N, C-alpha and C positions, 0 to 999 in steps of 0.2 A: 396763223399758226395754231393749230388745234392740238392740244395735248390731252390725251385721254388718261385720266387718273383712275386708277382702280382702287376702289375702297374695299378694304378687307374687313369683314365683320368678325368680331371676336367669336371664338368657338363656343357654342352653347354648351353649358354643362349638362351632362346627361341626367335625366330624371332619376335614373336608377341610383346614381351615387348620392344625390340629395336625399332620397328615400332611406338609404342605408345610414346616412348621417343622422337624420331625425330619429330613426328607429334606435340607433345606438345611444343617442342622448336620452331618449325616454327610458330605455332599459337601464341606463346608468342611474337615472333619477329614482326609478322604482327600487333598484338594489340598494341605493343609499337610504331610502325611507325604511325598507325592511331591516337594514343593518342598524339604523338608529332606534327602531322599535325594540330590536333584540337587546341592544346595549341598555336601553332604559329598563327593560324587564330584568335583565341580568343583574344590574346594580341597584335594583329596588327603587327606581325613579317612577315606575308606573304605579298607579293607584291600586291598593289592595282591595280584595273583596270585603264586603261589609260583614261577613260571617264571623261569629265569635263564639267561643265555648261558654262564656259567661252569660250570653244573651242570645235567645233563639225565639223566632216567631213561630208559635205553635198553632195558631189558627188566625184566619182572616176572613172577613165577610164584607162585601161591598154593600153600602147603603145608599149610594148615589153615584152620580157621574164621576166625581173625584173624591168621594168620602168613603172611608172604610173604618170598621171596628176591628182592632187587632189585639190578639192576646199574645203577650211577650213573656217568656219564661226567663226570670232573672234568678240569681243564686238562691234566694230564700223566699221568693214570692212570684206570683203571676200577675202581671199588670194588664188591665183592660184599657186600651188607648183608643181615642177617637182621632183619626188621621185625616186631615184635609190638605188641600194644596198649600195653604198658608200656615197651618199650625198643627201641633199635636197636643191633645187634651187628655189628661189622666181622668178616666171615668170611674175605675174601681180597682181595688187590690184584692186578689184571691190568695188563699194559702198555697204554698208550694205543692206542686203535683206529686202525688205519691207514686211509687213504682207500680202499684197495681192498676193505676189509671191508664197506663200506657196500653195501647191496643196491640194485642199479639197478632202476628201475621197468620192469616188463614192458610191452611195447607192446601195446595192446589189439588183439584179433583183428578182422580186417576182416569186417564183417557180410556183405558180398557173397560172400566166399569161403566162409564158414561155411554160408550158405544154399545155395550151389552144391553143396558137399560133401554136405549133408543130402539135397538133392533127388536127387543121383546115387546115394546109398546106397538111398533108397527106390525109385528106378527099377530099380536092379540087383536088389533083393529081389523086386520084382514080376515082372521078366523071368525070374528064376530059378525062381519058383514056378509060373508059367504054363506 
């Protein structure tokens, strides 16, 4: 007596539905990270910038791969500091910067005048060669 048993295989899940599930999970994770960053920034949990009105770096010069000489303006003095990867060394103290020492911005050149001068130079060169 032969009985023939039919074995039914479970229905395979479509790859489209698993792709949608994975994409949805990744989207939810990204939204959660962005929301957490916004909350941290909103409530002051994120680190602040190092800028301060009492202290400002006015000049900096690289003297090596990781070494710099920096001039820092403090309330009543200017400090010349040597900065390396491991330490900061006070090199010199300068008097406070006067208002006249600040560099005034240079007025931009007028395009019309520059173009006129350039055309005049070209015209004079042509007339001189011919």
